[in-house]
N, C-alpha and C positions, 0 to 999 in steps of 0.2 A: 403462720397464715398461708392458706392454700393458694397456689397460683392457678388462675383460671386459664384453661386452654383456649386459644383463639381459633375459632372455626373458619372454614373456607368462606362462609357467607360474610364474615367480617373482614375478609381480605379479598375483595373483588379483583384486585390487580393480579393476584396469584392465579385465580381461576381463569381470568381473561388471558394471561400469558400461557397457561397450560392449554387452553383451547386452541390458541394460535399455534403453539408448538405441535400439538397433535395434528392440526391441519397441515402443517408443513411436512410432517413425517408421512402422513397419508398421501399428500400430493406427490412427494418424492417417490413413494412406492409405486403409485400409478404411473408416473413418468418413466420409471425404470422398466416396468412391464410393457408399456405402450411403445417406447422407443425400441425395445428389443424386438417386439413382434412386427412392427410396421416396416422397419428398415429392410428386411429380406424380401419384402414385396416389390421393391424397386426393380424394374426389368434389367436383366443383364447379370452376368456372372463375374463376381469380383476377381476370381482366379484368372479368368480370361483377360480382364482389364489389366491385371498385374503382369501376366505372361506375354500379352500382346496377341494380336490377331493371327500372327504367323506361327504361334506356338503349336506344338503337337499335342495330341490328347494326353500323352504320358507326362509332358511338362505341365500341363494344366492340372492334372491329377496330383502331381507332386506339390505344386504350389497350393492347391486346395487343402492338402494335408498339412502343409506348413502353417497355413492360416487357421487351421482348426475347423474349417468348414465341412470336413468330412464326418465330424462328430454329430451324434443325434442332437436335435434342437434343445432338449432338456439339459443335456450335458453342457452345451454352449451357454445356456442361460445360467446355470450354476457357476460356471467359470466367470461369466460376466458379473454376476452379483458378488462373487467372492473377490473379484478385483475391485469393485466399488467399495466394499467394506474396508479395503486397505488403501483407499483413495487412488486406485490404479484404474485409469480410464481405458487402458489398452494401448496398443501400438498401431500406428497408421499402416494400412495395407500398401499405400502408394509410395511412401518414402521411408518407412521404418522408424519414424520419429515417435516419441512418446506423445500420446494424444493431449495430455495435460499441457505439455510444452507448446503444442500447436495452438491450443485454445488460448493460453496465456499470452501468446504473441499477438493474437488478433483481438482479444477482449478489450484492451484499452481504447482501440479505435471505435468499436461499437458503443462502449460506455460513454466516451466523449461525445459522439454524435447524438446519442439518445438524451444525455443530460443537457447538452446545449439546446436541443429542440424543446424539451419540456420546460426548461428555464425561460426561454423566449415565449413559449405559449402562455405561461403564467404571467410574465411581466407585461405582455401586450394584451392578452385576452381579458384579464380581470379589470384593469382600468377602462378598457374600451367598452366592455359589457356594462359596467356600472355607469359610465358616462352616457351611453346611449339610453339606458333606462331612466336616468335622471332627466335628460333633455327631452325625452318623449313621454314622461310621466303625466298622467291626466289628459292624454289625448293630444298633447302639444307636438308640433313638428312631425306630423304623420308621415311626411315625405322621407324624413330621416329613418323612421322605423321601417318603412317600406324598402328603402335603399339598403339598409342593414340586412334585412331578411333576404333580399334578392342576392346581394353579393355573397353572403355567407353560404346560402343554399347553392349558388352557382359553383363556388370554389369547392365546396364539400362534395359535389356531384362528380368531380373530376377524379378518376382513379389515380393513386399515387404514382404508378409507373408512367402514366400519361403526363402528369404534372412534372415529374422529373425530366421526362424527354423534352417537354416544352421549355423548361428552364435551361436545359443544355442548348437547345436550338437558339433561344433568344439571347441569353446572357453569356454563353461560352462561344458558340459558333458565330452568331450574328454580331454581338457587341464586343466580344472578346474581353469582357470584364473579369471573368473568373475562369479557372481551369475546369475543363470538362470531365476530368478523371484524376484519380490518384489522391494522395494525402501528404504530399511533400511540404506544403506550406499551409499557413493558417487560412489563407483565402480558399484553399481546396475544400474547407468545411462549409463554406457559405451556401453553395447550391444544394448539397445533400441535406443540410439543416433546414433550408427553406422547403425542400420537397417533403421532408418528414414532418414539419411543424404546421404547414398551412391547413391541412384538413382538421387536425385536433384543435387548432386555434379557432376555427369556425365553430366547432362543437362547444368548446368551453365558453367562448364569448356569448353564444346564444343562451347557454344555461345560466351564466352569470347575469345576463340582462334580464332573464325571466325571474330569477331568484331576487334580484335587486328590486324589480317592479313589485313583487309580492311584499317584500319587506317595507318598501316605501308606503304601502297602503295600511300598515299596521298602526294601531292606536298610539303606541309608545313613540313612534316616529312623529306623529302629529303633535304629541305633547312636547317632544324635544324641539320641534320647530317653533312651538309656542313660547319656549324659553329663549328663543332667538339665539340658538347655538349656531356657530359658524358652520358653513357647509363642509369644510375639511374635517372638523371635529365630529360633525354629525355622521359623516360617512365612515371615518376611522373608528369611532367609538360604538356606533349603534348599527350601522349597515354592514360593514365589512365582516365583523365577527359572525353575523348570522348568514352571510353568503359563503364564507370561507369553508364551512363544513362540507357543503355539497360540492364546492369547487375542488377541495382536496380529494374527496372520494373519487370524483370523475378523473382528476389528474393522475391519481394512482393507477387507475385502470388504463388510462391512455398511455402512461409511461410503460406499463407492462406490455401493452399492445405495440408500442414503438419498437420494442425489441424484435417483434415479428416483422413489423414493417421495414425494419432495417435490412432484412434479407433482400427485398425488392430494390430499395434505394441504393444499397451498396453494390448491387449487381449492375445497375444502370450507370453509376459513377465510378465503377472499378475501385471502390473504396475497400481497403484491405482489412475489413472487420470480419466478425463471425458470420455475417450474412453471406458475403462473397465466398467465405471459406466453406460453408455448408453446401452452397451451390456447386462449387468445384468438387467437393467430396462426393456429392450425388452423381456427378458426371463420371467420376472415377470409380464409383461403387465402393468407396472407402467406408465400410460399415462402422468401424470404431470411431472415426472422426465425426460421422453423421450422428451417431448415438451420443457421443460426448458433447457435441455442440448443442443439440436439441435439449439434452438433459441440463446443461448449464443455463441455457436461455430460459427454460421452463422454471428452473429453481430460482433464477434471478427475478422472474416475473412474480412468482409466489412470494418471495421475500419482500418485494416492493409493496405488494398489496398488504402484507402483514404489517410492515412498517407504517404504512399510511393509516391502518386501523389503530395502531398504538398512538400515533400522533393525534388522530381524531379523538381517541379516548382521553388523552391529556387535555386537549382543548375543550372537549365537551364530555365530562364524566357520565352524562346521561346515556351516552352510547353504550357504555358498559352495562348499565342497568337494563337497557333495552335488549342487549344481546343475551342477558341472563333470563329475561322474562320468557 
C-alpha cells in the first residue's frame, strides 16, 4: 500500500513556523546592517575617547589601529559579521571586556524590569477595562466612562521621562517611600516599574474596554444572558476569550517597545540594565557595546512578537488561516 505524502498545505503549523523563522532571520540581517552603519554616525572619535583628550596624534593613531578603525568600512563589516557567525560580539573599547559578558551582566536587570511591567499591565488593565465596559454598557454611568477616558488620556499624554521624574520627586524625594536610584533591593524596582507600566496600562485598558463593549453587543452574549448564566462565568467563558486575542497582540507589541523604553527609564533611575549600559557606551563611543546591545534588544523584541504570534495561533487557529490567505 503506497504511503501518501503529506503536503505543506496539510501542515499549516510547519508553514507558519517557517514563515516566522524566515522573518526572524530577515530581521536579524537588517539589524546587523543597520547597527553597523548607524553607530559610526555618532559624533566623536572612539580612539580619542580611549586615549584621552591629552593624547598626542601618534597615540590616537596607534589606538585607532589597535581598535581596527583604520581599516576600510567594508573590511570592518566583514570582520563584524564573521564574529557574529561565531557568536563573538567583539571587545569593548573602553574596558577591554568581552561584549557578550557586558551584556549578560546587564540583561537580567532589563528583563526583570520589562517582565514585571508587562505582567502588572496585564493583571491590572484587563480586569479594569472589562469592568468599566460592563459598568458603562448600554449608556449607564456615563460619568464613569468620561472619567476613565480623561484619566487614561491624561496619563498617556505624559512622556515617560517626565513621569519617571515626577515619581522620583513625589515618592523618593518628597515621601521617601522608595529609593530614587539603583537596584540593590526589591523596593528599587517599584518606581522604574511604575514609570514603565503606566503609559501602556492606559493603552491596554482602553483597548480592552472597547473590545469588551463590542463583544457585549453580540447576539450570543444576549443569548447567554437569557440562559441566566452567572456574570463571572459569562465573562470567563464568552467575553474574555474574544477579548484576549487583541489584548495579547497589543501586549506583545508593548513588551517589545518596553525594551526600548527601558533605555530612558533606566537612565533616570540609574538602573544597571541594558538601557543605562547603552547610554554609557554612547558617551564613551564604545562601538562594539552599542552594536551588541542594540542587536540583542532588537532580537529580543522580534522574538517576543513571534512568540505572541505562536500563542495567538494556538488560541485561535483561524489566525494561521488568515495569515496564509
